[in-house]
Every structure is written in structure tokens, then in C-alpha cells.
N, C-alpha and C positions, 0 to 999 in steps of 0.2 A: 693528617690524623690527630696527632697529639695535640695540636692546638683545638681542634674540635672537641676533644675529650676534656680539655681544661674547661672550654666554655660551657659544656654541658654539666661538668662538674660545678662550676661557679653558679650556673643557672639554679640547679638543684639546692645549693648552699642558701641562695637569695630567698627561694621559696620555703626553704625550711624555717628561716628565721621568723618569718612573717606568719607561718603557720602555728610556729610554737608561740609567738606572741598572741596570735588569736586565740588560741586554747586557754592562754593565761587569762586573758581579757574575759573569757566565757565564765572563768570561775570567779574572776573579781566582781563581774557585775551584779552576781547573786548576792554580794557580802556587802555591798555600798548602796547609797542612795543614788537615784538616777542623776541629780545635781552633782555628786561628789565625783561619779563615774566621769560624767561628760567634762566636768572642770580639770580633774586631776589624772585622769587615764587615757582618756581619748587623745588628748595633745602628744603623748608619748609615741615615738616612732621605732620599731624595730630596725636596727642597722646591720647587724651581723651575728652569726652564731658558728662559733668554732668549738667543736668538741661539745662540751656543756658548759660553756662560757657564752653567755647572751649580753649583746650590748643593745642599750636603748638610749634615743636621744630625747632629751627634754628641753623646753624653750629657754630657760633662765636659770641663773644661779638660785634666785627665790623659789622656783618652781622646785628645784632639786630638795632645797632645805626643808620645804613643807613636806613633800612626799616622804622623805627621809626620815622626818619626825613623827609623821602620823600615821604612815601607811606602811613602813617598814616590816612589821611582822606579818601583815597580810601578803605582801609581796614575797617575801622570804618563803613563807609556805606554800605560796602558789608555785613559785619557781621548782621547789623541791618535789611538789608532787606533779609536775610536768616533766623535769628533767633529772630528778633523783638527788640523793643525799650530797653529791659532789658538785652541785650546781653553784654556779657564779654569775652574778648579775653586775654588768658596768654600766655606768651613767655616761653620756657624752653631752655635755652642755653646749647648745646650738650656738654656732659661731664663735666658740672659744677652742683652741686647739690644745685641749687636755681632757682627760677622763678621770672620773671619780669611782674607784672600786667601793660599792655598796657593802658587798660581804663576800667571803667566801662561807658557804654553808658548811657547819660542821657539826658534831655532836655536842661539842662544848663552845657553842655560838655565842659570840660576843657582840656588843653593839657596832654598827659600822662605823669605817672611819670617816672623820669628819672632811670635808672637802680640802683638796690642797691649797693652800694659801700661798700667795706670792711673798717671797721672802722680804721681811723689813730691811732698811739700809742697816748694814753694820760697818762702820769705817774700817775696824781692824781687819775685816775679811776683804771688803772690796778695795782697799786702797793699793793692795798688792797686785790687783788685777790690771793688766796692761789694756785689756778692752773689755768695757763693760757690758755684761750680757744684758739684753733688752727686759728679761724677766724680773732683773734685779735694779730696773730703773724705777722700782715702786709705783709703776703706772697700772691703772686699773683698765684692763682691756675692754671692759664693757661700756666705757666713757668715749663715745664718738661723736663727730659732727652729725651724723647720720641720725642719732637717737637723740640728739638735742634740739628741743623743739624752738624754732626760731618765731620771734613775736617783737611787737614793738618795744617791748620792755628790756629786750637784750639785743636788739639789732646792732647797734655799734661795738660792743662787746664781742658778738659773734664774728662779724665782719673784720675786726681787727686780729681777733684770734686765728681766723682762717688765713689771712694775710701773712701773719708770723709764722704759722706752722708751714705754710709754702715755702717761705723764704726768711728763714730764722738768721737774723742778725744782719740781714739785707734790706730792712725797711727803717724807716725813721720812728717805728713803734720800739723803741728799745730804751728803756724797759717798757714793756706794757704791764700795767698796773689796772687789775680789774677789781673793782670794789661793789660792795652792796651788802645787803642784809643776810642774815643766816638762812641757809636752805633755799637760796635763789638760783642755783646752779654755777656758782664761780669754779667751784672744784671741778665739776663735771667738764667744764669748758677748757679749764687748763689741762686737764689729762687729755681731753679730745685733740687740742693743739699738740701735745707732745706726741700722743700716739701717731696722729698723721705724719709728723715730722720723722718720725723714727720708720714708719711703714713704708714712705715714699724716698727715704733715703736721703733726706734733706738734712738730717744731723744723726751723727753716730754715737755720740756720747751724750746721754740725757739722763737727767735724774730729777726726781720730783720729792719733795721733802716739806713737811708742816714746819713753821717756825719753831714750834716746840721740839719736834725731832731733830732739827739742826742744832738747837740749844743743848739736847740731852747728849747727842753724840760730841759736842764739842767738849762738853764737861767731861766725857768718859775719855777723849782724846788728851786732855789735861792731866787726867789722873793715870793715864797709862803712858803718859810722856810720848804723844803721837799727833801733837798738834801740827807738826809740819807735813805729816802723811794726810791728815785730815784736811788741811788747807789745799795742798796740791790736788787731792781728788776732786773737790769742789771746783778749784780754778781750771781743771783739764775739761770741763764739760764744755760741749757745743751749745747745750740749751740746758738752762737751769731755772726749775720751776719751784718757787717757795710759796706756801699757801699761809695765809692769816699771819702777815708781817705785824699786826699790831701786837702781837704777843711777844715781840721783840723787846717791847718797853720795858725799862729798868734793868735790862740784862746788858751792862756797859762793855763786858770783855766780848760777849758773843757780838754785839752791834758792832764793836771795832774790828772783829774777823770778818764779818760779814761786808763791812764796808771795803777792806782790802780786797775781798773775793770779788764784790761787785766792780771795783775799779778794774781789776786785772781782766775780768772777762770782758767789760765794755771796752776796753782799749783795744783787746784782741779782736772785737768785732762779733763776739758771741752773744747770743740772745738771753735775755733775762725775762721771765714772766713772774709777775707777783699778784698775791690777792691781798684785800684787807676789807674791814667792814665799814671804813670811811675812806674818804680821799686822803692822799697823801699828807696834804696841808693841815688836816685836822687831827693827825695823829699825835697822841699824847706820849711822853715819855721816851722819845726816839731823839737822837741826835740830829741836830740840824742839818749838818752835811749828808745824812743818810737821807732826809727828807728831801734835800735839795737834789740828790741823785735820783730818787724816785721820781720827780717831776720833771725829769729831762726827757721823757720820751711820750707815749700817749697813756692817759687815764680815761678808761671808759668804765661807765657804771651799769650795774644791772637793777633793774626796779622790779617790785612784785608783778607778776604776769597779770594781764588783764583777762577779763572772762573768756574769750574766745582761746587765748593761749593755754588757759588752764584746762579747758575742754580738750583741746588736742593734747595735752600731756597726758591726760587719763586715758584718751583713745589709745595712744601711742603704748602706754603701759599695759593697757588690756590687751593689745595685739601681740606685745612681747610674750604676754603669758597664755596666748591663744585662746582668748576669752571673747565673748560676745556679750557685752552690757547694753541694757536699753539707755537710749540716748536721753531720756528724761532723768535717768539715775546719775548719768555723767554731769548733766547740767546742774542737777540739784547739789551734787558734791561740790562742783566749781563755784557755784555761786554762795556756797557757804564757808568754803576754806579759801581764803582770799591773799594771805600773805607769805605763805611758806610752801615750797614744792615738796619737801620732805613731808609736812603734814598732809599734803594732797595725796601723795602717794602711799602714805601710812593708812589714810582713810580707806584707799582703793583695796589694800592688802586685809584691812580689817574686815571690810564688807565681805571679801570673797571666803576669808576665814569664817565669818560667822555664817553665811550662806551654807557651806560646806558643813560645818560641825552640827548645824540646827536643822539642816534639811529645810532651809527656808528659801522661798523664791526671792530673787533679787529684784526689788522694787523700791518705790520712794518710801515706803514704811520703814522697810529695813535699814535703808541709807539714813534715815532720820534717826533711828536708834543708835546706829554706828556713830554718827555725827554728835549725838549728845555727850559722848566722852570727850571730844576733841574741842567743842565749842560750847559754851555755856547757853546759848539761845539760837536754836536752829529755825531758821525762817524758810517759807517757800519763796523762792527768788520773784522779785516784781520783772515783769516782763514789758517790754515797750507795747505790745498788744493790748495788756491790761490798762497800761497808761493810756493809751489812746482812748479807749472805750471808756475810761474814768472822766476823761477831760471832755469828751464829747457828751456824754450824760449832763455834766455839769454846765456846759454851754449850750445843750440842747441842739447839738448837729449830727448829721449822719457821719459814721468813721470814714467812709470814702471821700468825704471832702479834705481830710487831713492829707490826703495822697495825692489830691487833686491839684491842677496848675492855677485854680483861681486865686484871684487877690483881692478877694472881699475882706473888707476889714476884720469882720467878726471871725472869719476863717483864719486869716493871717494870725489874730491874737491866740486863736485856740491851738494853731499850729505849734507856734513860739513857745506856748506854755507846755504842751506834750513834749516838745524837744527839750526844753529845760530840765522837765521833771526825767526825762529819760537819761539825760546825761548825769544828773543829780543823785537819781535812785538806782541805776543799774551799771554795770560794769563794761556796758557795750561801748565798742569804740565809736569815734565820730562818724566812721564811715558806715558803720552797720546801722548808727540811728538814722543818717541820711537815706539809705537804701529803704528803711522802713516808711518813710514821708515821701514816697513816689520818686524815688533814685536822686533826691537833693544831695549836693557835695557837702564836704564837712565845714566847708566856710559858712555854708548856710546855717549849719547847727550852731557854729561859734556866735554867729551875728545873732540867732534867736536866743542863745543862752544869755548873751551880753545885754540884749533889748528887755528881758524879763528881768534880769539882774538890776538894771539901772532904774526900771518903773517900779520896782519893789522899794527902791531908797526914797521916793517921793510920793507915791500912790498907797495910801494907808490901807484902803478897802481892797486894791489889787493884791497887795501883801498878804492880807488876811485869807484872800481866795487862794493863794498858792499853798500858804500852810494849812488850810482846810484840806486841799486834795492830797498833800504829802500825809497828812494824818490817816486820812481815809485808804491810801494804798498802803502804808505802812501796816495798818490794822490788819488789813486783809491778807498780808503776808505771814501772819503769826499763826 
């Protein structure tokens, strides 16, 4: 009987928190636009109600930050209206084991507390700890392999990171050096590797530090006469992750300390993971013996993502924030922001913000307005279908012949020209281009490209025709 009573009480509690939140939503719905309501309030999920304390789950940290900044007063007044002056609201961020107190409501109400941040590394605190707590490893728990979008541009680096995360110190990838331009996902991949190793119990003592943070802490250790403790801390790690090693340049004492730290860990069979903006052999201002150490493992690069990967990144980010965006809008953003994933994500956030604040429909026109701030010239992306249509008009051929298996000379030339332009004017992969031409494989596309390239070197009229087609396609995209 006692068990039955507890179950009934729990069921009543479960029902009450849902009912309370529905009453809150009913009030909020009348005070915001339909788009804002669907974007920022419908994704919230009530978790529990204890007395006058309601806990709501939101999809992401960004989502929490936005709601807290723009709708704090509205939500506060709504909760007070439903639960009374002593109401409290807590946020739980999905997939993270922590909660943020938005406010206790009181007469002398003050702005809500900022989200709890993971503590930065502080050597004079951590060096005395015999066991390093996971939350003080300086790892971002939101960076995982699951939400790292795999593509041709990062395939080797991702595969190597997964191998190292699964067996730190036990592969020939030691050190693992990941290099590439700004905003391409190096830091995400390094955190994902370390998070996986910790969660799977593959490494117990793990720390992430930027080269700048390592340097600052080393200088502080010198000033406080704690160099020995500083060195012992880093040299006791199972997995050491250091970001942006190019910033060690010119810092001789820091380099010397890191050299000995590297040697100690390497000799003990511990794992070292590093990142840089260039390959180790191109690093300037670093000791040759350090560069030599960096090159003794695996060096993997991350290139700017191709179009398909950029679209996948935008889709993933939209899903993380419980949003559904038109496919055409995602493709338009991906076609115009080509080199930096951070800019890509920033454009998406700006798009959501503009749509919500200005009560505008999310469409190509709004995306174009947002992108004008990011890129100087926004173009409608040239599609393979558009290229096929333009080429067939020029050669006076039906479009379906480009996808047919015919080997007629005039069709073969038109098909090769269309493939050449598709590779030159779009970000589509060779495989994608081949699929648009009757399912041909990537080697056919490569052959077509080379055949057109060779002929432009010897046939003046043919080269002029290619340039004419390019100009026509590029003008149509403006």
C-alpha cells in the first residue's frame, strides 16, 4: 500500500509540472510572436515541480543564454503569476549534468545568475590534488564525437582522434598533431578525444590547456616559486592536450619546460595531443628539438569543409536547438560561407535572432540580409542542374542526353564541359557530380575535367567558349 501511495503521489507530481508549464505557455503565447513562441518556448520541456520550484529543460547552452537575455522578465512575471511570489525556476541543459538557477523571485529581484562555468586551470590549486576531478580538466562536455560532423575534409584527423581516445598512449599516433586554419574544428576534435577517453575510463588524469594558458600558468609558477609543482602536475597526466602550439614561438623558457614535460610523458607511454595552424615543420620561432618531437607521431590536417559537410553542420546545429529550417536556406548559407565553421554557426545564430526579434519568416531573403554582414558579396549558389541547363542550351542538346550512356562525340564533349564547370564553379564533391550525370563515378569526372583543361591549352575557340559559359553562370548567380 505504501508503494502504491508513492507511485500515485509521483504521478500527481508529474502531471502537475506539465500542467503548470502549460498554463505558463498559455500566458506567454499571447505576448510574443508565433515565430518566437515556436522557436524559443515550444522546445522547453518541464521536468519536475517541487513545491514552488519548477525545472525546465532546454536544448543547449546557446538556447539558455538567449532566453535568459531576451525573455527573462517575461518568464519571471509568468512564473510569479502562476506559482506566486516565492516561485523559482531552474534550467536543465540537455545532455549536461548541471542546472542553472535562473532566479529566485523576490521583491528586490536582481538579474539572474550567469551559467555555471567550468573552472579554468589554476596550478596553485590543482597541483596539490592527488586526483584531478574531471570538471577541472578544462574540457567542454558539449564537444563530442557524436556532434562532430564527419566529412572528407576531416576524415583522417577524426579517425586518428577516435583511435587515440580509445587507446591513449597505446597507438603509434603519439604525439597526435592536428593542424588547420581557424574555426575548422581542431579544438572540438581535441575535446571530443579527451572527453571520450575520460568517459570510457581509458585515461584518469587528463588536462586540456591552450599554449597561452600553459605559458601564463608557467610564468605564475615562476613568480610564486612553484615551478616544481607546475611541472609535476603536467607530467603526471595520462593524457595531455595542448591547443595552438604555434603561440609557444619566442617563449624560450616555456618551450624548455614543455620540452621536458613532453619527454617525460612520452617515455612513460602517456598520450600527447597537440594542435597548430600549420604543420610542425612550418612552425616558426620554435626550438628545432621541439619540432622534431612533434613530428615523431602522426600529423593530420583539417581542411575547410566541402558544401555537403557545411550543410550537414548547419542541419546538426539546427537540430541541437530544436529548430527546423528550410533546406534551401541551409544550402544558401553553406554556399556563401565556405572557409570557417565558426562563421557558419554564427550566421545561423544571427539568422535565428533576426527572425525572432523582427518577427520575420526564415527564407532566402532574410538569409541574404544576414549574410551581407559576414561576406562582402552574397551570391545565389550555382547548381549542377543550372550548369547542365546552360551547357545544353549552348550546345543545343536535350538535357537528358548528359545523363544517358550515349558516346556520341557532341554529347561526350558537352558532358565533359558540364562536369568541368560543376567541379570549377560548385563545392560539390566528385561523387556528387558523377551522380548528377547518370551515376558515373568520380574517376569519370576527373577524366572529364582533365580533358577540358588540356583542350583549353591548345584550342583558342574552345577556351573562349568555356570562358563564355563561366561568365554567363556567374552573372546569373549575382
